[in-house]
C-alpha positions in Angstrom: 0.0 0.0 0.0 2.8 2.4 0.8 4.1 2.6 -2.7 0.8 3.7 -4.3 1.2 7.0 -6.1 -0.4 10.0 -4.3 -2.4 11.6 -7.1 -4.7 14.6 -6.9 -8.3 13.8 -7.7 -10.2 16.8 -6.5 -11.9 16.8 -9.9 -12.0 14.0 -12.4 -13.0 15.5 -15.8 -14.7 13.2 -18.3 -13.8 13.8 -21.9 -15.2 11.8 -24.9 -12.3 9.9 -26.6 -14.1 10.5 -29.9 -13.8 14.3 -29.7 -10.4 15.7 -30.6 -11.3 19.3 -29.8 -12.6 18.5 -26.3 -9.4 16.5 -25.5 -7.3 19.5 -26.7 -9.3 21.8 -24.4 -9.1 19.5 -21.5 -5.3 19.3 -21.7 -5.2 23.1 -21.2 -7.5 23.4 -18.2 -5.1 22.5 -15.4 -7.6 20.0 -13.9 -6.2 17.5 -11.4 -7.3 14.4 -13.3 -8.7 13.9 -16.9 -10.1 10.6 -18.1 -10.5 10.1 -21.8 -13.6 8.0 -22.3 -14.0 4.9 -24.5 -17.2 3.8 -22.7 -20.5 5.6 -22.4 -19.5 8.8 -24.2 -18.5 6.9 -27.4 -20.9 5.2 -29.8 -20.2 1.5 -30.6 -19.4 2.5 -34.2 -16.7 4.9 -33.0 -15.0 2.9 -30.2 -12.2 1.4 -32.3 -11.4 4.7 -34.0 -11.5 6.6 -30.7 -8.6 4.5 -29.4 -6.4 6.0 -32.1 -7.6 9.5 -31.2 -6.9 8.9 -27.5 -3.4 7.6 -28.3 -2.7 10.7 -30.4 -4.0 13.0 -27.6 -1.9 11.2 -24.9 1.3 11.3 -27.0 0.8 14.7 -28.6 -0.8 17.1 -26.1 0.9 18.8 -23.2 -1.2 17.7 -20.2 0.8 19.6 -17.6 0.3 18.2 -14.1 -3.0 16.5 -14.9 -3.3 12.8 -14.2 -3.9 11.1 -17.6 -6.4 8.3 -17.5 -8.4 6.2 -20.0 -11.8 4.7 -19.1 -12.1 1.4 -21.0 -15.3 -0.4 -21.7 -16.5 -2.9 -19.1 -15.3 -6.5 -19.1 -18.7 -7.9 -20.4 -18.1 -6.2 -23.8 -16.0 -7.2 -26.8 -13.9 -4.0 -26.5 -12.3 -4.0 -23.1 -9.2 -6.1 -23.6 -8.3 -4.4 -26.9 -8.9 -1.0 -25.3 -6.2 -1.8 -22.8 -3.8 -3.5 -25.3 -4.1 -0.8 -28.1 -3.8 2.2 -25.8 -1.0 0.9 -23.6 1.0 -0.5 -26.5 0.9 2.9 -28.2 0.8 5.3 -25.3 1.7 3.5 -22.1 4.6 5.8 -21.2 2.1 8.7 -21.3 -0.7 7.0 -19.4 -1.1 7.1 -15.6 -4.3 5.2 -14.9 -6.8 2.8 -16.4 -10.4 3.3 -15.2 -12.4 0.1 -15.1 -16.2 0.6 -15.2 -18.8 -1.8 -13.8 -16.4 -3.9 -11.8 -18.4 -6.7 -10.3 -15.8 -8.5 -8.2 -12.1 -8.5 -7.2 -11.5 -10.9 -10.1 -12.5 -8.2 -12.6 -9.8 -5.8 -11.2 -7.3 -8.6 -11.0 -7.8 -9.4 -14.7 -6.9 -5.8 -15.6 -4.0 -5.9 -13.2 -2.5 -9.0 -14.7 -2.9 -7.8 -18.3 -1.2 -4.5 -17.3 1.6 -6.4 -15.6 2.4 -8.4 -18.7 2.3 -5.4 -20.9 4.6 -3.4 -18.6 7.1 -6.2 -18.7 6.9 -6.5 -22.5 7.1 -2.7 -23.1 9.7 -2.2 -20.3 7.7 0.6 -18.8 9.6 2.1 -15.8 6.4 3.0 -14.0 3.2 1.2 -12.9 -0.1 2.2 -14.4 -2.7 2.5 -11.8 -6.3 1.3 -11.7 -9.4 3.3 -10.7 -12.6 1.3 -10.3 -16.2 2.4 -10.7 -18.7 0.9 -8.3 -22.0 1.2 -10.2 -24.0 -2.0 -9.7 -25.6 -3.4 -6.5 -23.6 -6.5 -6.7 -20.4 -4.4 -6.7 -21.6 -2.4 -3.7 -22.2 -5.7 -1.8 -18.6 -6.7 -2.6 -17.0 -3.3 -2.3 -14.6 -4.5 0.5 -13.5 -7.4 -1.6 -12.9 -5.1 -4.6 -11.0 -2.6 -2.4 -8.6 -5.4 -1.3 -8.2 -6.8 -4.8 -4.7 -5.6 -5.8 -2.0 -3.1 -4.8 -2.3 -1.5 -8.2 -5.8 -0.2 -7.3 -5.8 3.5 -6.4 -9.3 4.7 -6.2 -13.0 3.7 -5.8 -15.6 5.8 -7.6 -19.3 5.8 -6.9 -21.1 5.8 -10.3 -24.6 6.7 -9.3 -25.9 6.8 -12.8 -25.8 3.1 -13.6 -26.2 2.4 -9.9 -29.7 4.1 -10.0 -30.8 1.6 -12.6 -29.2 -1.3 -10.8 -31.0 -0.6 -7.5 -34.2 0.6 -9.1 -33.9 4.2 -7.9 -35.7 6.8 -10.0 -34.1 10.2 -10.1 -35.0 13.1 -12.4 -31.3 13.9 -12.7 -28.2 11.9 -11.8 -27.3 13.2 -8.4 -30.2 15.6 -8.4 -33.0 16.2 -5.9 -35.3 13.3 -5.4 -37.7 14.4 -2.6 -36.1 11.8 -0.3 -35.8 13.3 3.3 -32.0 13.4 3.3 -29.2 12.4 0.9 -30.5 9.4 -1.1 -26.9 8.3 -1.7 -25.6 8.7 1.9 -25.3 5.0 2.6 -23.6 4.2 -0.7 -21.1 7.0 -0.5 -20.4 6.2 3.2 -19.9 2.5 2.6 -17.7 3.0 -0.4 -15.6 5.6 1.4 -15.0 3.3 4.4 -13.9 0.5 2.2 -11.6 2.8 0.3 -10.0 4.3 3.4 -9.5 0.9 5.0 -7.3 0.0 2.1 -5.6 3.4 1.8 -7.5 4.2 -1.5 -9.0 7.4 -2.7 -12.8 7.7 -2.8 -14.4 9.8 -5.5 -18.0 10.8 -6.1 -19.5 10.4 -9.6 -21.3 12.8 -12.0 -23.9 15.5 -11.5 -25.7 15.7 -14.8 -27.1 19.3 -14.7 -24.0 21.3 -15.3 -26.2 24.5 -15.5 -26.9 24.2 -11.8 -23.6 25.2 -10.2 -25.1 25.6 -6.7 -26.5 22.1 -6.7 -23.3 20.7 -8.0 -21.4 22.5 -5.2 -23.7 21.0 -2.6 -23.1 17.5 -4.0 -19.4 18.1 -3.8 -19.7 19.3 -0.2 -21.7 16.2 0.8 -19.1 13.9 -0.6 -16.2 15.9 0.9 -17.7 15.7 4.4 -17.8 11.9 4.3 -14.1 11.8 3.4 -14.2 11.6 -0.4 -11.3 13.4 -2.1 -13.1 14.6 -5.3 -15.9 14.5 -7.7 -16.4 14.0 -11.4 -17.0 16.8 -13.8 -18.9 16.3 -17.0 -18.4 19.9 -18.2 -15.5 22.3 -17.8 -17.7 24.7 -15.9 -17.7 22.2 -13.0 -13.9 21.9 -12.7 -13.3 25.0 -10.7 -16.1 24.3 -8.2 -14.9 20.8 -7.5 -11.3 21.8 -7.1 -12.3 24.6 -4.7 -14.6 22.4 -2.5 -12.1 19.6 -2.2 -9.3 22.0 -1.2 -8.8 23.1 2.4 -9.2 26.8 3.2 -5.8 28.5 3.7 -6.8 29.6 7.2 -7.6 26.0 8.2 -4.3 24.8 6.9 -2.5 27.4 8.9 -4.4 26.5 12.0 -3.8 22.8 11.5 0.0 23.3 11.2 -0.1 25.4 14.4 -2.0 22.6 16.2 0.5 20.0 15.1 3.4 22.2 16.2 1.7 22.8 19.6 1.1 19.1 20.1 4.6 18.1 19.1 6.0 20.6 21.6 3.7 19.0 24.3 5.0 15.6 23.5 8.6 16.8 23.8 7.7 17.8 27.4 6.2 14.4 28.1 2.6 15.6 27.8 -0.1 13.6 25.9 -2.4 16.6 25.4 -2.2 20.4 25.2 -4.6 23.3 25.1 -4.9 25.2 21.8 -7.2 28.2 21.4 -9.0 27.2 24.6 -9.6 23.6 23.6 -7.8 20.4 24.5 -6.1 18.6 21.7 -4.7 15.1 21.8 -3.5 12.4 19.4 -7.0 11.9 17.9 -7.3 15.6 17.2 -3.9 15.6 15.5 -4.7 12.6 13.3 -7.6 14.6 11.9 -5.6 17.8 11.1 -2.7 15.8 9.8 -5.1 14.5 7.0 -5.8 18.1 6.2 -2.1 19.1 6.1 -1.3 16.1 4.0 -3.9 17.1 1.5 -2.6 20.7 1.5 0.9 19.5 0.8 -0.2 17.5 -2.1 -2.0 20.5 -3.6 1.0 22.7 -2.9 -0.6 25.0 -0.4 
């Protein structure tokens, strides 16, 4: 677990692999994480041609600090294995992560892991390509702990509430939108996925919000996910990127206060004390564990 790359995922931007102009625009946005999509955003007739467009984008565009990811088709399709082979063969050195949709079990993730392992050996890649997994079926949610423990190559679990709605029989006007339910209809699923992810030192990310013309509602969905311990949310439109990256970034004043708390606690430890007062409140090791998470996140962002 310790050698898993620490990648920023405050926002994961979805970009159709069939659209060259959108991929060019995405490369210039400075978003934490971009996934070039071969699955839902690409018509069956365009899937094979889109692989070549994605390879060209990975090899030819300047992605800056953005994590470069490709979402393949799910393993029940005829496309998945060739998605991996063709993209990694041609652009593996410029690819950071493979995103696996509709994973149903640990075995699904392990298949992708083993295929990547063989290809990395063949291509003599000097890095390990990570795997992000979408949990978007009820069977997968029932096995989320097993999936989280599947392989050290796994880096992130994502709650895909779109397909999950159909799988559970939930009817929503909009993906992630208001339902009339007294509370957050996705609270349990988000909570369970996040616990499984954290237990295995993985990132947890929330899926899409379909109405990109409702920034306030999107911001609220980001906030709900962030409070539970998720590190980011999908964006399906560039207008959502800035919102997600802001919500999942700690406030500068909170970072300053957290560093001061850690400093005060470390000074107390040096004096043989297990707790110390800070701003009129008692802080101990449990308090410091919480603020260390915040400082670690700030360090990764560069705050």
